[in-house]
C-alpha positions as protocol buffer text, in pm:
chain_id: "A"
residue {
  index: 1
  type: MET
  ca { x: 9699 y: -309 z: -5163 }
}
residue {
  index: 2
  type: PHE
  ca { x: 9401 y: -278 z: -5401 }
}
residue {
  index: 3
  type: GLU
  ca { x: 9362 y: -241 z: -5775 }
}
residue {
  index: 4
  type: ILE
  ca { x: 9284 y: 104 z: -5911 }
}
residue {
  index: 5
  type: ASN
  ca { x: 8922 y: 14 z: -5992 }
}
residue {
  index: 6
  type: THR
  ca { x: 8864 y: -105 z: -5634 }
}
residue {
  index: 7
  type: LEU
  ca { x: 9030 y: 201 z: -5485 }
}
residue {
  index: 8
  type: ALA
  ca { x: 8828 y: 435 z: -5705 }
}
residue {
  index: 9
  type: THR
  ca { x: 8506 y: 261 z: -5601 }
}
residue {
  index: 10
  type: ILE
  ca { x: 8600 y: 284 z: -5231 }
}
residue {
  index: 11
  type: PHE
  ca { x: 8671 y: 656 z: -5252 }
}
residue {
  index: 12
  type: ALA
  ca { x: 8355 y: 719 z: -5455 }
}
residue {
  index: 13
  type: ALA
  ca { x: 8158 y: 540 z: -5185 }
}
residue {
  index: 14
  type: LEU
  ca { x: 8325 y: 742 z: -4907 }
}
residue {
  index: 15
  type: MET
  ca { x: 8256 y: 1064 z: -5095 }
}
residue {
  index: 16
  type: GLY
  ca { x: 7895 y: 959 z: -5149 }
}
residue {
  index: 17
  type: VAL
  ca { x: 7841 y: 882 z: -4781 }
}
residue {
  index: 18
  type: SER
  ca { x: 7994 y: 1219 z: -4688 }
}
residue {
  index: 19
  type: ILE
  ca { x: 7761 y: 1403 z: -4926 }
}
residue {
  index: 20
  type: LEU
  ca { x: 7458 y: 1214 z: -4794 }
}
residue {
  index: 21
  type: LEU
  ca { x: 7547 y: 1287 z: -4431 }
}
residue {
  index: 22
  type: TYR
  ca { x: 7601 y: 1653 z: -4517 }
}
residue {
  index: 23
  type: ALA
  ca { x: 7264 y: 1674 z: -4695 }
}
residue {
  index: 24
  type: ILE
  ca { x: 7089 y: 1526 z: -4390 }
}
residue {
  index: 25
  type: LEU
  ca { x: 7279 y: 1696 z: -4109 }
}
residue {
  index: 26
  type: ASP
  ca { x: 7349 y: 2038 z: -4254 }
}
residue {
  index: 27
  type: GLY
  ca { x: 7025 y: 2012 z: -4447 }
}
residue {
  index: 28
  type: TYR
  ca { x: 6812 y: 2030 z: -4135 }
}
residue {
  index: 29
  type: ASP
  ca { x: 7002 y: 2324 z: -3987 }
}
residue {
  index: 30
  type: LEU
  ca { x: 6985 y: 2511 z: -4319 }
}
residue {
  index: 31
  type: GLY
  ca { x: 6614 y: 2433 z: -4315 }
}
residue {
  index: 32
  type: VAL
  ca { x: 6579 y: 2576 z: -3965 }
}
residue {
  index: 33
  type: GLY
  ca { x: 6752 y: 2892 z: -4088 }
}
residue {
  index: 34
  type: ILE
  ca { x: 6519 y: 2919 z: -4388 }
}
residue {
  index: 35
  type: LEU
  ca { x: 6214 y: 2882 z: -4164 }
}
residue {
  index: 36
  type: LEU
  ca { x: 6337 y: 3136 z: -3908 }
}
residue {
  index: 37
  type: PRO
  ca { x: 6037 y: 3362 z: -3823 }
}
residue {
  index: 38
  type: LEU
  ca { x: 6176 y: 3715 z: -3820 }
}
residue {
  index: 39
  type: GLU
  ca { x: 5873 y: 3857 z: -3639 }
}
residue {
  index: 40
  type: GLN
  ca { x: 5885 y: 3599 z: -3355 }
}
residue {
  index: 41
  type: ALA
  ca { x: 6190 y: 3676 z: -3142 }
}
residue {
  index: 42
  type: ASP
  ca { x: 6136 y: 3401 z: -2883 }
}
residue {
  index: 43
  type: ASN
  ca { x: 6074 y: 3132 z: -3144 }
}
residue {
  index: 44
  type: SER
  ca { x: 6379 y: 3247 z: -3341 }
}
residue {
  index: 45
  type: ASP
  ca { x: 6596 y: 3206 z: -3030 }
}
residue {
  index: 46
  type: THR
  ca { x: 6455 y: 2858 z: -2966 }
}
residue {
  index: 47
  type: MET
  ca { x: 6509 y: 2750 z: -3325 }
}
residue {
  index: 48
  type: ILE
  ca { x: 6868 y: 2876 z: -3326 }
}
residue {
  index: 49
  type: ALA
  ca { x: 6926 y: 2698 z: -2995 }
}
residue {
  index: 50
  type: SER
  ca { x: 6803 y: 2370 z: -3146 }
}
residue {
  index: 51
  type: ILE
  ca { x: 7092 y: 2370 z: -3394 }
}
residue {
  index: 52
  type: GLY
  ca { x: 7345 y: 2555 z: -3179 }
}
residue {
  index: 53
  type: PRO
  ca { x: 7557 y: 2255 z: -3069 }
}
residue {
  index: 54
  type: PHE
  ca { x: 7559 y: 2093 z: -3414 }
}
residue {
  index: 55
  type: TRP
  ca { x: 7550 y: 2332 z: -3711 }
}
residue {
  index: 56
  type: ASP
  ca { x: 7922 y: 2407 z: -3736 }
}
residue {
  index: 57
  type: ALA
  ca { x: 8027 y: 2041 z: -3706 }
}
residue {
  index: 58
  type: ASN
  ca { x: 7768 y: 1937 z: -3965 }
}
residue {
  index: 59
  type: GLU
  ca { x: 7960 y: 2129 z: -4232 }
}
residue {
  index: 60
  type: THR
  ca { x: 8261 y: 1904 z: -4169 }
}
residue {
  index: 61
  type: TRP
  ca { x: 8104 y: 1646 z: -4397 }
}
residue {
  index: 62
  type: LEU
  ca { x: 8096 y: 1894 z: -4686 }
}
residue {
  index: 63
  type: VAL
  ca { x: 8465 y: 1973 z: -4635 }
}
residue {
  index: 64
  type: LEU
  ca { x: 8541 y: 1600 z: -4627 }
}
residue {
  index: 65
  type: ALA
  ca { x: 8345 y: 1532 z: -4947 }
}
residue {
  index: 66
  type: ILE
  ca { x: 8519 y: 1813 z: -5138 }
}
residue {
  index: 67
  type: GLY
  ca { x: 8856 y: 1702 z: -5001 }
}
residue {
  index: 68
  type: LEU
  ca { x: 8799 y: 1346 z: -5119 }
}
residue {
  index: 69
  type: LEU
  ca { x: 8694 y: 1473 z: -5462 }
}
residue {
  index: 70
  type: LEU
  ca { x: 9008 y: 1686 z: -5490 }
}
residue {
  index: 71
  type: ILE
  ca { x: 9250 y: 1418 z: -5373 }
}
residue {
  index: 72
  type: ALA
  ca { x: 9096 y: 1105 z: -5525 }
}
residue {
  index: 73
  type: PHE
  ca { x: 8945 y: 1249 z: -5846 }
}
residue {
  index: 74
  type: PRO
  ca { x: 9140 y: 1568 z: -5930 }
}
residue {
  index: 75
  type: VAL
  ca { x: 9033 y: 1580 z: -6296 }
}
residue {
  index: 76
  type: ALA
  ca { x: 8666 y: 1560 z: -6199 }
}
residue {
  index: 77
  type: HIS
  ca { x: 8723 y: 1822 z: -5927 }
}
residue {
  index: 78
  type: SER
  ca { x: 8858 y: 2067 z: -6185 }
}
residue {
  index: 79
  type: TYR
  ca { x: 8578 y: 1994 z: -6430 }
}
residue {
  index: 80
  type: VAL
  ca { x: 8297 y: 2023 z: -6175 }
}
residue {
  index: 81
  type: PHE
  ca { x: 8411 y: 2344 z: -6007 }
}
residue {
  index: 82
  type: GLU
  ca { x: 8500 y: 2509 z: -6337 }
}
residue {
  index: 83
  type: ALA
  ca { x: 8141 y: 2448 z: -6447 }
}
residue {
  index: 84
  type: LEU
  ca { x: 7999 y: 2553 z: -6108 }
}
residue {
  index: 85
  type: TYR
  ca { x: 8231 y: 2840 z: -6022 }
}
residue {
  index: 86
  type: LEU
  ca { x: 7960 y: 3102 z: -5960 }
}
residue {
  index: 87
  type: PRO
  ca { x: 7718 y: 2889 z: -5749 }
}
residue {
  index: 88
  type: THR
  ca { x: 8017 y: 2760 z: -5550 }
}
residue {
  index: 89
  type: ALA
  ca { x: 8124 y: 3117 z: -5472 }
}
residue {
  index: 90
  type: ILE
  ca { x: 7768 y: 3202 z: -5365 }
}
residue {
  index: 91
  type: LEU
  ca { x: 7760 y: 2891 z: -5145 }
}
residue {
  index: 92
  type: LEU
  ca { x: 8083 y: 2986 z: -4969 }
}
residue {
  index: 93
  type: ILE
  ca { x: 7969 y: 3345 z: -4915 }
}
residue {
  index: 94
  type: SER
  ca { x: 7635 y: 3228 z: -4776 }
}
residue {
  index: 95
  type: LEU
  ca { x: 7802 y: 2987 z: -4533 }
}
residue {
  index: 96
  type: VAL
  ca { x: 8027 y: 3268 z: -4412 }
}
residue {
  index: 97
  type: LEU
  ca { x: 7723 y: 3492 z: -4363 }
}
residue {
  index: 98
  type: ARG
  ca { x: 7554 y: 3221 z: -4158 }
}
residue {
  index: 99
  type: GLY
  ca { x: 7858 y: 3179 z: -3935 }
}
residue {
  index: 100
  type: VAL
  ca { x: 7898 y: 3553 z: -3874 }
}
residue {
  index: 101
  type: ALA
  ca { x: 7525 y: 3602 z: -3811 }
}
residue {
  index: 102
  type: PHE
  ca { x: 7507 y: 3310 z: -3569 }
}
residue {
  index: 103
  type: ASP
  ca { x: 7764 y: 3466 z: -3338 }
}
residue {
  index: 104
  type: PHE
  ca { x: 7679 y: 3833 z: -3386 }
}
residue {
  index: 105
  type: ARG
  ca { x: 7304 y: 3793 z: -3324 }
}
residue {
  index: 106
  type: ALA
  ca { x: 7381 y: 3706 z: -2961 }
}
residue {
  index: 107
  type: LYS
  ca { x: 7691 y: 3916 z: -2898 }
}
residue {
  index: 108
  type: ALA
  ca { x: 7605 y: 4241 z: -3078 }
}
residue {
  index: 109
  type: ALA
  ca { x: 7378 y: 4512 z: -2938 }
}
residue {
  index: 110
  type: PHE
  ca { x: 7023 y: 4391 z: -2874 }
}
residue {
  index: 111
  type: SER
  ca { x: 6883 y: 4638 z: -3129 }
}
residue {
  index: 112
  type: HIS
  ca { x: 7093 y: 4474 z: -3401 }
}
residue {
  index: 113
  type: LYS
  ca { x: 6962 y: 4123 z: -3335 }
}
residue {
  index: 114
  type: PRO
  ca { x: 6677 y: 4140 z: -3591 }
}
residue {
  index: 115
  type: THR
  ca { x: 6928 y: 4239 z: -3859 }
}
residue {
  index: 116
  type: TRP
  ca { x: 7150 y: 3940 z: -3784 }
}
residue {
  index: 117
  type: ASN
  ca { x: 6844 y: 3715 z: -3788 }
}
residue {
  index: 118
  type: LYS
  ca { x: 6774 y: 3838 z: -4141 }
}
residue {
  index: 119
  type: VAL
  ca { x: 7136 y: 3772 z: -4241 }
}
residue {
  index: 120
  type: PHE
  ca { x: 7120 y: 3419 z: -4096 }
}
residue {
  index: 121
  type: LYS
  ca { x: 6795 y: 3349 z: -4279 }
}
residue {
  index: 122
  type: ALA
  ca { x: 6928 y: 3492 z: -4608 }
}
residue {
  index: 123
  type: GLY
  ca { x: 7254 y: 3297 z: -4576 }
}
residue {
  index: 124
  type: SER
  ca { x: 7063 y: 2973 z: -4513 }
}
residue {
  index: 125
  type: LEU
  ca { x: 6835 y: 3030 z: -4812 }
}
residue {
  index: 126
  type: LEU
  ca { x: 7123 y: 3122 z: -5045 }
}
residue {
  index: 127
  type: ALA
  ca { x: 7319 y: 2815 z: -4938 }
}
residue {
  index: 128
  type: ALA
  ca { x: 7023 y: 2588 z: -5007 }
}
residue {
  index: 129
  type: LEU
  ca { x: 6944 y: 2751 z: -5343 }
}
residue {
  index: 130
  type: SER
  ca { x: 7306 y: 2733 z: -5459 }
}
residue {
  index: 131
  type: GLN
  ca { x: 7329 y: 2365 z: -5365 }
}
residue {
  index: 132
  type: GLY
  ca { x: 7005 y: 2292 z: -5547 }
}
residue {
  index: 133
  type: TYR
  ca { x: 7125 y: 2475 z: -5855 }
}
residue {
  index: 134
  type: MET
  ca { x: 7449 y: 2275 z: -5850 }
}
residue {
  index: 135
  type: LEU
  ca { x: 7251 y: 1951 z: -5821 }
}
residue {
  index: 136
  type: GLY
  ca { x: 7035 y: 2050 z: -6117 }
}
residue {
  index: 137
  type: MET
  ca { x: 7336 y: 2130 z: -6333 }
}
residue {
  index: 138
  type: TYR
  ca { x: 7492 y: 1797 z: -6233 }
}
residue {
  index: 139
  type: VAL
  ca { x: 7179 y: 1604 z: -6333 }
}
residue {
  index: 140
  type: MET
  ca { x: 7174 y: 1793 z: -6666 }
}
residue {
  index: 141
  type: GLY
  ca { x: 7538 y: 1701 z: -6729 }
}
residue {
  index: 142
  type: PHE
  ca { x: 7657 y: 2064 z: -6695 }
}
residue {
  index: 143
  type: GLU
  ca { x: 7491 y: 2161 z: -7023 }
}
residue {
  index: 144
  type: SER
  ca { x: 7496 y: 2526 z: -7128 }
}
residue {
  index: 145
  type: SER
  ca { x: 7138 y: 2538 z: -7248 }
}
residue {
  index: 146
  type: MET
  ca { x: 6822 y: 2720 z: -7150 }
}
residue {
  index: 147
  type: ALA
  ca { x: 6660 y: 2388 z: -7052 }
}
residue {
  index: 148
  type: ALA
  ca { x: 6950 y: 2310 z: -6819 }
}
residue {
  index: 149
  type: TYR
  ca { x: 6935 y: 2653 z: -6656 }
}
residue {
  index: 150
  type: CYS
  ca { x: 6558 y: 2635 z: -6607 }
}
residue {
  index: 151
  type: PHE
  ca { x: 6575 y: 2285 z: -6462 }
}
residue {
  index: 152
  type: SER
  ca { x: 6857 y: 2393 z: -6231 }
}
residue {
  index: 153
  type: MET
  ca { x: 6650 y: 2685 z: -6104 }
}
residue {
  index: 154
  type: LEU
  ca { x: 6362 y: 2449 z: -6029 }
}
residue {
  index: 155
  type: SER
  ca { x: 6607 y: 2216 z: -5858 }
}
residue {
  index: 156
  type: ALA
  ca { x: 6733 y: 2508 z: -5647 }
}
residue {
  index: 157
  type: PHE
  ca { x: 6386 y: 2572 z: -5507 }
}
residue {
  index: 158
  type: GLY
  ca { x: 6327 y: 2198 z: -5470 }
}
residue {
  index: 159
  type: VAL
  ca { x: 6636 y: 2154 z: -5252 }
}
residue {
  index: 160
  type: ALA
  ca { x: 6541 y: 2461 z: -5046 }
}
residue {
  index: 161
  type: ALA
  ca { x: 6200 y: 2301 z: -4989 }
}
residue {
  index: 162
  type: ALA
  ca { x: 6362 y: 1967 z: -4900 }
}
residue {
  index: 163
  type: TYR
  ca { x: 6586 y: 2136 z: -4644 }
}
residue {
  index: 164
  type: SER
  ca { x: 6286 y: 2324 z: -4504 }
}
residue {
  index: 165
  type: TYR
  ca { x: 6104 y: 1991 z: -4481 }
}
residue {
  index: 166
  type: ILE
  ca { x: 6374 y: 1814 z: -4283 }
}
residue {
  index: 167
  type: GLY
  ca { x: 6435 y: 2131 z: -4080 }
}
residue {
  index: 168
  type: ALA
  ca { x: 6069 y: 2146 z: -3979 }
}
residue {
  index: 169
  type: CYS
  ca { x: 6077 y: 1777 z: -3886 }
}
residue {
  index: 170
  type: TRP
  ca { x: 6386 y: 1846 z: -3673 }
}
residue {
  index: 171
  type: LEU
  ca { x: 6196 y: 2121 z: -3491 }
}
residue {
  index: 172
  type: ILE
  ca { x: 5902 y: 1886 z: -3429 }
}
residue {
  index: 173
  type: MET
  ca { x: 6143 y: 1652 z: -3255 }
}
residue {
  index: 174
  type: LYS
  ca { x: 6334 y: 1919 z: -3061 }
}
residue {
  index: 175
  type: THR
  ca { x: 6067 y: 2170 z: -2956 }
}
residue {
  index: 176
  type: GLU
  ca { x: 5737 y: 2184 z: -2769 }
}
residue {
  index: 177
  type: GLY
  ca { x: 5417 y: 2383 z: -2753 }
}
residue {
  index: 178
  type: ALA
  ca { x: 5317 y: 2645 z: -3010 }
}
residue {
  index: 179
  type: LEU
  ca { x: 5647 y: 2628 z: -3197 }
}
residue {
  index: 180
  type: GLN
  ca { x: 5612 y: 2252 z: -3241 }
}
residue {
  index: 181
  type: ILE
  ca { x: 5261 y: 2300 z: -3382 }
}
residue {
  index: 182
  type: GLN
  ca { x: 5394 y: 2566 z: -3618 }
}
residue {
  index: 183
  type: ALA
  ca { x: 5672 y: 2327 z: -3725 }
}
residue {
  index: 184
  type: VAL
  ca { x: 5413 y: 2061 z: -3807 }
}
residue {
  index: 185
  type: ASN
  ca { x: 5238 y: 2306 z: -4042 }
}
residue {
  index: 186
  type: TRP
  ca { x: 5571 y: 2400 z: -4201 }
}
residue {
  index: 187
  type: ALA
  ca { x: 5653 y: 2032 z: -4255 }
}
residue {
  index: 188
  type: LYS
  ca { x: 5318 y: 1966 z: -4426 }
}
residue {
  index: 189
  type: LYS
  ca { x: 5364 y: 2252 z: -4673 }
}
residue {
  index: 190
  type: ALA
  ca { x: 5734 y: 2190 z: -4744 }
}
residue {
  index: 191
  type: GLY
  ca { x: 5669 y: 1816 z: -4776 }
}
residue {
  index: 192
  type: TRP
  ca { x: 5434 y: 1869 z: -5069 }
}
residue {
  index: 193
  type: ILE
  ca { x: 5685 y: 2086 z: -5253 }
}
residue {
  index: 194
  type: CYS
  ca { x: 5963 y: 1836 z: -5179 }
}
residue {
  index: 195
  type: PHE
  ca { x: 5745 y: 1550 z: -5308 }
}
residue {
  index: 196
  type: PHE
  ca { x: 5678 y: 1722 z: -5640 }
}
residue {
  index: 197
  type: GLY
  ca { x: 6049 y: 1809 z: -5670 }
}
residue {
  index: 198
  type: VAL
  ca { x: 6152 y: 1445 z: -5627 }
}
residue {
  index: 199
  type: LEU
  ca { x: 5881 y: 1341 z: -5873 }
}
residue {
  index: 200
  type: LEU
  ca { x: 6008 y: 1594 z: -6128 }
}
residue {
  index: 201
  type: VAL
  ca { x: 6368 y: 1473 z: -6103 }
}
residue {
  index: 202
  type: SER
  ca { x: 6251 y: 1110 z: -6127 }
}
residue {
  index: 203
  type: ILE
  ca { x: 6073 y: 1191 z: -6455 }
}
residue {
  index: 204
  type: VAL
  ca { x: 6328 y: 1427 z: -6612 }
}
residue {
  index: 205
  type: ASN
  ca { x: 6644 y: 1230 z: -6529 }
}
residue {
  index: 206
  type: PRO
  ca { x: 6570 y: 920 z: -6745 }
}
residue {
  index: 207
  type: LEU
  ca { x: 6414 y: 1131 z: -7020 }
}
residue {
  index: 208
  type: ILE
  ca { x: 6726 y: 1343 z: -7079 }
}
residue {
  index: 209
  type: ASN
  ca { x: 6979 y: 1065 z: -7024 }
}
residue {
  index: 210
  type: ALA
  ca { x: 6954 y: 748 z: -7233 }
}
residue {
  index: 211
  type: ASP
  ca { x: 7199 y: 562 z: -7009 }
}
residue {
  index: 212
  type: VAL
  ca { x: 6990 y: 637 z: -6700 }
}
residue {
  index: 213
  type: TYR
  ca { x: 6675 y: 524 z: -6882 }
}
residue {
  index: 214
  type: ALA
  ca { x: 6844 y: 199 z: -6982 }
}
residue {
  index: 215
  type: LYS
  ca { x: 6955 y: 137 z: -6622 }
}
residue {
  index: 216
  type: TRP
  ca { x: 6610 y: 183 z: -6474 }
}
residue {
  index: 217
  type: PHE
  ca { x: 6400 y: 19 z: -6744 }
}
residue {
  index: 218
  type: THR
  ca { x: 6602 y: -285 z: -6851 }
}
residue {
  index: 219
  type: TRP
  ca { x: 6455 y: -618 z: -6747 }
}
residue {
  index: 220
  type: PRO
  ca { x: 6516 y: -777 z: -6495 }
}
residue {
  index: 221
  type: VAL
  ca { x: 6692 y: -481 z: -6328 }
}
residue {
  index: 222
  type: THR
  ca { x: 6361 y: -291 z: -6326 }
}
residue {
  index: 223
  type: LEU
  ca { x: 6210 y: -564 z: -6108 }
}
residue {
  index: 224
  type: TYR
  ca { x: 6468 y: -500 z: -5835 }
}
residue {
  index: 225
  type: ILE
  ca { x: 6523 y: -125 z: -5856 }
}
residue {
  index: 226
  type: LEU
  ca { x: 6176 y: 15 z: -5936 }
}
residue {
  index: 227
  type: PRO
  ca { x: 6048 y: -49 z: -5580 }
}
residue {
  index: 228
  type: LEU
  ca { x: 6299 y: 217 z: -5466 }
}
residue {
  index: 229
  type: PRO
  ca { x: 6103 y: 523 z: -5594 }
}
residue {
  index: 230
  type: LEU
  ca { x: 5775 y: 355 z: -5503 }
}
residue {
  index: 231
  type: LEU
  ca { x: 5895 y: 315 z: -5144 }
}
residue {
  index: 232
  type: CYS
  ca { x: 6015 y: 676 z: -5142 }
}
residue {
  index: 233
  type: PHE
  ca { x: 5676 y: 810 z: -5254 }
}
residue {
  index: 234
  type: THR
  ca { x: 5500 y: 583 z: -5004 }
}
residue {
  index: 235
  type: LEU
  ca { x: 5711 y: 728 z: -4723 }
}
residue {
  index: 236
  type: PHE
  ca { x: 5602 y: 1078 z: -4824 }
}
residue {
  index: 237
  type: ALA
  ca { x: 5240 y: 967 z: -4779 }
}
residue {
  index: 238
  type: VAL
  ca { x: 5316 y: 797 z: -4447 }
}
residue {
  index: 239
  type: SER
  ca { x: 5501 y: 1104 z: -4323 }
}
residue {
  index: 240
  type: TYR
  ca { x: 5210 y: 1332 z: -4415 }
}
residue {
  index: 241
  type: ARG
  ca { x: 4971 y: 1099 z: -4233 }
}
residue {
  index: 242
  type: VAL
  ca { x: 5193 y: 1106 z: -3924 }
}
residue {
  index: 243
  type: LEU
  ca { x: 5212 y: 1486 z: -3937 }
}
residue {
  index: 244
  type: GLN
  ca { x: 4833 y: 1512 z: -3941 }
}
residue {
  index: 245
  type: ASN
  ca { x: 4820 y: 1335 z: -3604 }
}
residue {
  index: 246
  type: LEU
  ca { x: 5090 y: 1543 z: -3432 }
}
residue {
  index: 247
  type: PRO
  ca { x: 5148 y: 1658 z: -3167 }
}
residue {
  index: 248
  type: LYS
  ca { x: 5034 y: 1370 z: -2946 }
}
residue {
  index: 249
  type: THR
  ca { x: 5002 y: 1345 z: -2570 }
}
residue {
  index: 250
  type: GLU
  ca { x: 5334 y: 1304 z: -2391 }
}
residue {
  index: 251
  type: ASP
  ca { x: 5498 y: 1405 z: -2722 }
}
residue {
  index: 252
  type: ARG
  ca { x: 5482 y: 1051 z: -2857 }
}
residue {
  index: 253
  type: HIS
  ca { x: 5616 y: 991 z: -3208 }
}
residue {
  index: 254
  type: CYS
  ca { x: 5767 y: 1340 z: -3231 }
}
residue {
  index: 255
  type: TRP
  ca { x: 6083 y: 1177 z: -3371 }
}
residue {
  index: 256
  type: LEU
  ca { x: 5903 y: 985 z: -3646 }
}
residue {
  index: 257
  type: PRO
  ca { x: 5876 y: 1259 z: -3915 }
}
residue {
  index: 258
  type: PHE
  ca { x: 6249 y: 1330 z: -3893 }
}
residue {
  index: 259
  type: PHE
  ca { x: 6330 y: 959 z: -3910 }
}
residue {
  index: 260
  type: LEU
  ca { x: 6108 y: 914 z: -4217 }
}
residue {
  index: 261
  type: THR
  ca { x: 6262 y: 1218 z: -4385 }
}
residue {
  index: 262
  type: VAL
  ca { x: 6613 y: 1078 z: -4330 }
}
residue {
  index: 263
  type: ILE
  ca { x: 6504 y: 757 z: -4505 }
}
residue {
  index: 264
  type: ILE
  ca { x: 6352 y: 960 z: -4791 }
}
residue {
  index: 265
  type: PHE
  ca { x: 6676 y: 1155 z: -4834 }
}
residue {
  index: 266
  type: THR
  ca { x: 6874 y: 829 z: -4830 }
}
residue {
  index: 267
  type: LEU
  ca { x: 6651 y: 663 z: -5092 }
}
residue {
  index: 268
  type: CYS
  ca { x: 6674 y: 969 z: -5319 }
}
residue {
  index: 269
  type: PHE
  ca { x: 7051 y: 967 z: -5291 }
}
residue {
  index: 270
  type: ILE
  ca { x: 7071 y: 593 z: -5365 }
}
residue {
  index: 271
  type: GLY
  ca { x: 6854 y: 651 z: -5671 }
}
residue {
  index: 272
  type: LEU
  ca { x: 7084 y: 925 z: -5803 }
}
residue {
  index: 273
  type: ALA
  ca { x: 7394 y: 718 z: -5728 }
}
residue {
  index: 274
  type: PHE
  ca { x: 7250 y: 419 z: -5911 }
}
residue {
  index: 275
  type: SER
  ca { x: 7151 y: 637 z: -6206 }
}
residue {
  index: 276
  type: PHE
  ca { x: 7498 y: 781 z: -6268 }
}
residue {
  index: 277
  type: PHE
  ca { x: 7747 y: 520 z: -6140 }
}
residue {
  index: 278
  type: PRO
  ca { x: 8025 y: 481 z: -6250 }
}
residue {
  index: 279
  type: TYR
  ca { x: 8018 y: 837 z: -6394 }
}
residue {
  index: 280
  type: ILE
  ca { x: 8139 y: 1109 z: -6163 }
}
residue {
  index: 281
  type: VAL
  ca { x: 8064 y: 1367 z: -6434 }
}
residue {
  index: 282
  type: PRO
  ca { x: 7742 y: 1240 z: -6596 }
}
residue {
  index: 283
  type: GLY
  ca { x: 7798 y: 1109 z: -6946 }
}
residue {
  index: 284
  type: LYS
  ca { x: 8157 y: 1236 z: -6962 }
}
residue {
  index: 285
  type: LEU
  ca { x: 8400 y: 1105 z: -6698 }
}
residue {
  index: 286
  type: THR
  ca { x: 8393 y: 787 z: -6491 }
}
residue {
  index: 287
  type: ILE
  ca { x: 8551 y: 741 z: -6148 }
}
residue {
  index: 288
  type: TRP
  ca { x: 8811 y: 511 z: -6301 }
}
residue {
  index: 289
  type: GLU
  ca { x: 8913 y: 760 z: -6569 }
}
residue {
  index: 290
  type: THR
  ca { x: 8962 y: 1043 z: -6320 }
}
residue {
  index: 291
  type: ALA
  ca { x: 9112 y: 855 z: -6024 }
}
residue {
  index: 292
  type: SER
  ca { x: 9454 y: 946 z: -5887 }
}
residue {
  index: 293
  type: ALA
  ca { x: 9747 y: 705 z: -5906 }
}
residue {
  index: 294
  type: PRO
  ca { x: 9686 y: 381 z: -5711 }
}
residue {
  index: 295
  type: GLU
  ca { x: 9992 y: 449 z: -5492 }
}
residue {
  index: 296
  type: SER
  ca { x: 9845 y: 784 z: -5387 }
}
residue {
  index: 297
  type: LEU
  ca { x: 9500 y: 638 z: -5323 }
}
residue {
  index: 298
  type: SER
  ca { x: 9645 y: 352 z: -5118 }
}
residue {
  index: 299
  type: PHE
  ca { x: 9835 y: 599 z: -4899 }
}
residue {
  index: 300
  type: ILE
  ca { x: 9536 y: 829 z: -4856 }
}
residue {
  index: 301
  type: LEU
  ca { x: 9309 y: 537 z: -4772 }
}
residue {
  index: 302
  type: TRP
  ca { x: 9496 y: 481 z: -4446 }
}
residue {
  index: 303
  type: GLY
  ca { x: 9434 y: 841 z: -4350 }
}
residue {
  index: 304
  type: ALA
  ca { x: 9065 y: 805 z: -4436 }
}
residue {
  index: 305
  type: ILE
  ca { x: 9042 y: 490 z: -4224 }
}
residue {
  index: 306
  type: VAL
  ca { x: 9158 y: 696 z: -3925 }
}
residue {
  index: 307
  type: VAL
  ca { x: 8991 y: 1033 z: -3992 }
}
residue {
  index: 308
  type: ILE
  ca { x: 8640 y: 930 z: -4097 }
}
residue {
  index: 309
  type: PRO
  ca { x: 8565 y: 715 z: -3788 }
}
residue {
  index: 310
  type: VAL
  ca { x: 8693 y: 998 z: -3568 }
}
residue {
  index: 311
  type: ILE
  ca { x: 8457 y: 1248 z: -3735 }
}
residue {
  index: 312
  type: ALA
  ca { x: 8169 y: 1001 z: -3716 }
}
residue {
  index: 313
  type: SER
  ca { x: 8240 y: 926 z: -3348 }
}
residue {
  index: 314
  type: TYR
  ca { x: 8255 y: 1293 z: -3258 }
}
residue {
  index: 315
  type: THR
  ca { x: 7930 y: 1357 z: -3446 }
}
residue {
  index: 316
  type: ALA
  ca { x: 7754 y: 1069 z: -3269 }
}
residue {
  index: 317
  type: PHE
  ca { x: 7891 y: 1181 z: -2931 }
}
residue {
  index: 318
  type: SER
  ca { x: 7774 y: 1541 z: -2976 }
}
residue {
  index: 319
  type: TYR
  ca { x: 7423 y: 1429 z: -3066 }
}
residue {
  index: 320
  type: ARG
  ca { x: 7420 y: 1194 z: -2767 }
}
residue {
  index: 321
  type: VAL
  ca { x: 7526 y: 1471 z: -2529 }
}
residue {
  index: 322
  type: PHE
  ca { x: 7275 y: 1727 z: -2657 }
}
residue {
  index: 323
  type: TRP
  ca { x: 6986 y: 1486 z: -2719 }
}
residue {
  index: 324
  type: GLY
  ca { x: 6639 y: 1576 z: -2597 }
}
residue {
  index: 325
  type: LYS
  ca { x: 6430 y: 1890 z: -2614 }
}
residue {
  index: 326
  type: VAL
  ca { x: 6602 y: 2219 z: -2687 }
}
residue {
  index: 327
  type: GLN
  ca { x: 6716 y: 2440 z: -2402 }
}
residue {
  index: 328
  type: GLU
  ca { x: 6803 y: 2808 z: -2398 }
}
residue {
  index: 329
  type: LEU
  ca { x: 7110 y: 2893 z: -2609 }
}
residue {
  index: 330
  type: ARG
  ca { x: 7388 y: 3038 z: -2395 }
}
residue {
  index: 331
  type: TYR
  ca { x: 7725 y: 3192 z: -2486 }
}
residue {
  index: 332
  type: HIS
  ca { x: 8014 y: 3177 z: -2242 }
}
């Protein structure tokens, strides 16, 4: 059907889209969990209710991305998860903790609810930190050096701040009153940390990787690609300006910070993808070197053509059904 290079590019693109959607969709609900105010029971309930219909389905995109990596690029899958065995284990444990806490906080004895809120918050924070650490190690090419470990730790906190940022923007869109005002303040603070994190990665990435530097600063490519980070940083400024003027009467523009943050996440992802393509393991393995046999990829592609639109349609439908301001979370 297609040549191996074309098939590898298609599956890399599908995997990339899955990772981006996961970072946006599960990112905001992880952010809500990180921001959960343990001393404010009513606000905690409202915040949990805002992600109640979506959080479990959002993780589907992570499963899809890992599945595509395993099936389409098995060599890269082995390499990546061998290098990231410990943070992957922490990520899985934290996601399990979140799932257990989400159900038990409402179904267990009332006196135990604060404990499960703490577990949900801790699971959300651990998941974000582990993902950030994995991103940092990826950018550093999985080096076993003190510089790589330090950068990965900074990346861990940067991703946690980014998830808090988009989570706060989600709450601005979904809540009202005092909680919405509190979410605006959270978004302002997390936005600054997220901005400096993106700036740090933008500086470090080309400095440690000669290929990335050549991609970004070779004329005339620079003319076309350099506006990307400039636009990203401009959107941070626009978002902060919008946040300063919220909330407005009749809740106008409450959706705008979340929309801007989605664009920021997308631009950051495009920048990383451009920096490393066609390497799936930076500086070591390309997508073409690690791709499965073309016969296997051709067969799997038909499954992806069916499955991915179904997942996307279900996701869109669920957001359409539960659109609007958050209502009380109920269990039946």
